[in-house]
C-alpha positions in Angstrom: 55.7 32.7 124.3 58.5 35.1 123.2 61.5 34.0 121.3 64.7 36.1 122.0 67.7 35.8 119.7 71.2 37.2 120.5 73.5 37.1 117.5 77.1 37.3 118.6 80.3 37.2 116.5 81.1 33.6 117.7 77.8 32.1 118.8 74.1 32.8 118.5 71.9 32.3 121.6 68.2 31.7 121.5 65.6 31.5 124.4 61.9 31.0 124.6 60.3 33.0 127.4 57.0 32.1 129.1 56.2 35.2 131.0 59.5 36.4 132.4 61.0 32.9 132.8 63.3 31.3 130.3 61.5 28.1 129.3 64.3 26.7 127.1 67.5 28.0 125.5 69.9 26.9 122.8 73.1 28.0 121.0 74.6 27.6 117.6 77.8 28.8 115.8 77.2 32.1 114.1 79.9 32.0 111.5 78.6 28.9 109.6 77.0 30.2 106.4 73.3 29.3 106.2 70.4 30.1 104.0 67.1 31.3 105.3 65.7 27.8 104.9 68.5 26.4 107.0 68.0 28.9 109.8 64.3 28.2 109.8 64.7 24.4 109.9 67.4 24.7 112.6 65.2 26.9 114.9 62.2 24.6 114.3 64.3 21.6 115.2 65.2 23.2 118.5 61.5 23.7 119.2 60.5 20.2 118.3 63.3 18.6 120.4 62.0 20.6 123.4 58.3 20.0 122.8 57.6 23.6 121.8 55.3 24.3 118.8 56.1 27.1 116.4 52.5 28.3 116.7 53.0 29.0 120.4 55.5 31.7 119.6 53.7 35.1 119.5 56.7 37.4 119.0 60.4 37.4 118.2 63.0 40.0 119.3 66.6 40.0 118.1 69.9 41.8 118.7 72.8 41.3 116.4 76.4 42.4 115.9 76.7 40.5 112.7 74.9 42.4 109.9 75.7 40.0 107.1 73.6 37.1 108.4 70.5 39.2 109.3 68.8 39.0 105.9 68.8 35.2 105.9 68.0 34.8 109.6 65.2 37.3 109.4 63.7 35.6 106.3 64.0 32.2 107.9 62.0 33.3 110.9 59.4 34.9 108.8 59.1 31.9 106.5 59.1 29.1 109.2 57.6 30.8 112.2 55.5 33.4 110.4 56.6 36.4 112.5 58.3 39.6 111.6 61.1 40.0 114.3 61.6 43.1 116.4 65.3 44.1 116.0 67.1 46.1 118.6 68.4 49.2 116.9 67.4 52.8 116.1 63.8 53.5 117.0 63.6 50.7 119.6 62.7 51.9 123.1 65.3 50.7 125.7 64.6 53.1 128.6 68.3 53.8 128.8 69.8 57.2 127.7 73.2 56.7 126.0 75.7 59.5 126.8 78.6 58.6 124.5 80.2 60.6 121.7 78.2 58.7 119.0 75.5 56.4 120.4 75.0 54.9 116.9 78.4 53.2 117.2 77.3 51.2 120.2 76.6 47.5 119.5 73.2 46.2 120.2 74.7 43.5 122.4 76.1 46.1 124.8 72.8 48.0 125.0 71.0 44.7 125.8 73.5 43.7 128.5 73.4 47.2 130.1 69.6 47.3 130.2 69.5 43.9 131.8 72.2 44.6 134.3 70.6 47.9 135.4 67.1 46.5 135.5 67.9 43.4 137.4 70.8 44.4 139.7 70.5 48.2 139.8 73.1 50.9 139.4 75.7 52.2 139.3 77.1 49.1 137.6 79.9 47.9 135.4 78.8 45.3 132.9 81.5 43.0 131.5 80.8 40.7 128.5 83.5 38.1 128.0 82.8 37.4 124.3 84.8 37.6 121.1 85.8 41.0 122.5 85.7 41.7 126.2 83.6 44.8 126.9 83.3 46.9 130.1 80.3 49.3 130.1 79.5 51.8 132.9 75.9 52.5 133.7 75.2 55.3 136.3 72.9 55.1 139.3 70.3 57.0 137.2 70.4 54.3 134.5 72.5 56.2 131.9 75.0 54.4 129.7 77.9 56.6 130.3 81.2 55.0 129.2 82.7 51.9 127.5 86.0 50.0 127.3 86.7 47.4 124.7 89.6 44.8 124.7 90.4 41.7 122.7 88.7 38.6 124.1 91.0 36.0 125.6 90.4 33.6 122.6 91.7 36.3 120.2 94.8 36.5 122.3 95.3 32.7 122.2 94.7 32.7 118.4 97.2 35.5 117.9 99.9 33.5 119.8 99.7 30.2 118.0 99.0 31.7 114.6 101.9 34.2 114.7 104.5 32.3 116.6 105.6 29.2 114.6 106.6 27.1 117.6 103.7 27.9 119.9 100.8 25.4 120.0 97.0 26.1 120.2 96.1 25.6 123.8 93.1 25.1 126.1 92.2 28.2 128.0 92.5 27.3 131.7 94.3 28.6 134.7 97.4 26.5 135.6 98.1 25.6 139.3 100.9 28.1 139.4 102.2 31.0 137.4 105.6 29.5 137.7 105.2 27.3 134.6 107.7 24.6 133.7 106.6 23.9 130.0 105.4 25.7 127.0 101.7 25.0 127.3 101.4 25.9 130.9 103.6 29.0 130.4 101.1 30.2 127.7 98.2 29.4 130.0 99.8 31.2 132.9 100.5 34.3 130.8 97.1 34.4 129.2 94.9 33.7 132.2 96.8 35.3 135.0 97.5 38.3 132.7 93.9 38.6 131.7 92.8 38.5 135.4 95.2 41.3 136.0 93.8 43.3 133.1 90.2 42.8 134.2 91.0 43.8 137.8 92.9 46.9 136.7 90.2 48.1 134.3 87.5 47.7 137.0 89.7 49.5 139.5 90.4 52.4 137.1 86.7 52.7 136.2 85.7 52.9 139.8 88.5 55.4 140.5 87.6 57.7 137.6 83.9 57.6 138.3 84.4 58.0 142.1 81.9 55.2 142.6 83.6 52.5 144.7 80.2 51.2 145.6 79.2 50.1 142.1 78.4 46.5 141.3 80.3 44.5 138.7 78.2 42.1 136.6 79.7 39.6 134.2 78.3 37.5 131.4 79.6 35.8 128.2 81.4 32.5 127.4 84.5 33.0 129.6 82.7 35.0 132.3 82.4 32.0 134.7 86.2 31.4 134.6 87.0 35.0 135.6 84.2 35.3 138.1 85.6 32.3 139.9 89.2 33.7 139.8 88.7 37.3 141.0 86.8 39.1 143.8 86.5 42.1 141.5 83.4 40.6 139.9 80.3 40.5 142.1 77.8 38.6 139.9 78.0 36.2 137.0 74.8 35.9 134.9 75.2 33.7 131.8 71.8 34.6 130.5 72.1 38.4 130.9 71.8 39.2 127.2 68.7 37.0 126.7 67.0 38.6 129.8 67.8 42.0 128.4 66.0 41.1 125.1 62.8 40.3 127.1 63.1 43.5 129.1 63.4 45.6 125.9 60.6 43.7 124.3 58.3 44.5 127.2 59.3 48.2 127.1 58.2 48.4 123.5 54.7 47.0 124.3 53.9 50.0 126.4 
């Protein structure tokens, strides 16, 4: 069995693979400070609650955009599972050329998502990850990571409103029945959600226009991906486990 770990700014996702199938998956909050012992005990508790034995894990692969937790997480895995993790970064084979100005600037999460989307759904493809930031990445028909767009995630927009405007409350992110709001909460929800749908559709349209590839697929993932997939025809596929699948694909490429 292979353990894949995707460390995001807000949440960390884990999955155990048996072959190419996800046997079990879990999630915990990334920003909570933890020691290596706490990480090890937490991961082992996930295993135990799912009937998985640590000794059944043969390899671990990780991708992270949060460098300051990696020392403790790495050591926790080594101490409690007894495996040195493979980390997505320089020197790891991904099978995907990156044609950007500085490939070293590209987050491991974006590489993992792009590899998964191209491998599973083909190219050309726009990969959207609705996470702490919302990212739009373009992979060509030949499997080249060619361009990237980054915007604030919708939760960042919500936080900015209620933290910086004294009379505005913190709100639930959901689409109101109408954009013609009658109160403060639904007016904020209307502006945020309808506005974000418009942003997503415009960026997709502009990427298709500038690449000249009207035929490209659009694949979404991430915490708010389902919401926007349900609200716009501009997104073709929603895959909530895209990042985890990408980790397994990259792991397999490094066994060859």
